[in-house]
C-alpha positions as CSV (number, residue, x, y, z in Angstrom):
1,M,-30.1,-4.2,27.1
2,T,-27.6,-5.1,24.4
3,S,-24.1,-3.7,24.3
4,R,-23.2,-1.7,21.3
5,Q,-19.9,-2.0,19.4
6,L,-18.2,0.2,16.9
7,V,-16.9,-1.4,13.8
8,L,-13.8,0.3,12.3
9,G,-13.3,0.4,8.6
10,M,-10.7,1.7,6.1
11,Q,-10.9,2.6,2.5
12,F,-8.0,2.1,0.0
13,S,-8.4,4.9,-2.5
14,G,-5.2,4.3,-4.4
15,G,-1.6,3.2,-4.0
16,Y,-0.2,6.7,-3.3
17,G,-2.9,8.1,-1.0
18,A,-6.1,10.1,-1.6
19,A,-4.6,13.6,-1.9
20,P,-4.5,15.0,-5.4
21,G,-1.0,14.9,-6.7
22,A,0.2,12.5,-4.0
23,R,2.1,10.6,-6.6
24,R,4.3,13.7,-7.2
25,L,5.5,13.8,-3.6
26,P,9.2,13.1,-3.0
27,G,9.7,9.5,-2.0
28,A,6.3,8.3,-3.4
29,N,6.5,4.8,-4.7
30,L,5.1,5.1,-8.3
31,N,4.6,1.3,-8.5
32,S,2.5,1.1,-5.4
33,Y,-0.7,1.8,-7.3
34,T,-0.6,-1.7,-8.9
35,D,1.6,-3.5,-6.4
36,M,-0.5,-6.1,-4.6
37,D,2.3,-6.6,-2.0
38,Q,1.8,-3.0,-1.0
39,F,-1.9,-3.6,-0.5
40,V,-1.1,-6.6,1.6
41,R,1.2,-4.5,3.8
42,Y,-1.6,-1.9,4.1
43,A,-4.0,-4.7,5.2
44,Q,-1.5,-6.1,7.7
45,S,-1.0,-2.6,9.2
46,A,-4.8,-2.2,9.4
47,E,-5.1,-5.5,11.1
48,R,-2.5,-4.5,13.7
49,G,-4.7,-1.4,14.3
50,K,-7.8,-3.6,14.9
51,I,-9.5,-2.4,11.6
52,Q,-12.3,-4.8,10.9
53,L,-13.3,-3.8,7.4
54,L,-11.3,-3.0,4.3
55,F,-12.9,-1.4,1.2
56,I,-11.0,-1.2,-2.1
57,A,-12.7,1.3,-4.4
58,D,-13.6,0.1,-7.9
59,T,-12.7,3.1,-10.0
60,P,-12.7,3.4,-13.8
61,C,-9.2,3.7,-15.3
62,G,-10.0,4.8,-18.8
63,V,-8.4,8.3,-18.3
64,V,-5.9,9.0,-21.1
65,D,-4.3,12.2,-19.8
66,V,-3.2,11.6,-16.2
67,S,-1.1,14.7,-16.1
68,A,-4.0,16.7,-14.5
69,Y,-4.1,14.4,-11.5
């Protein structure tokens, strides 16, 4: 009988978080969406939490009017 293991993963959906309008929250770092150092900090935090898989979503960015988001 083989032992089963659970693999933990984490998805990066954006620099501010996945909640709609998260960029409007007080204290939100508006530069974190494109700040690669921020993603490194996220990855380091995930590593400390024993996360084994990181997924960075590939999303289109051709939206002109971002005020609705």
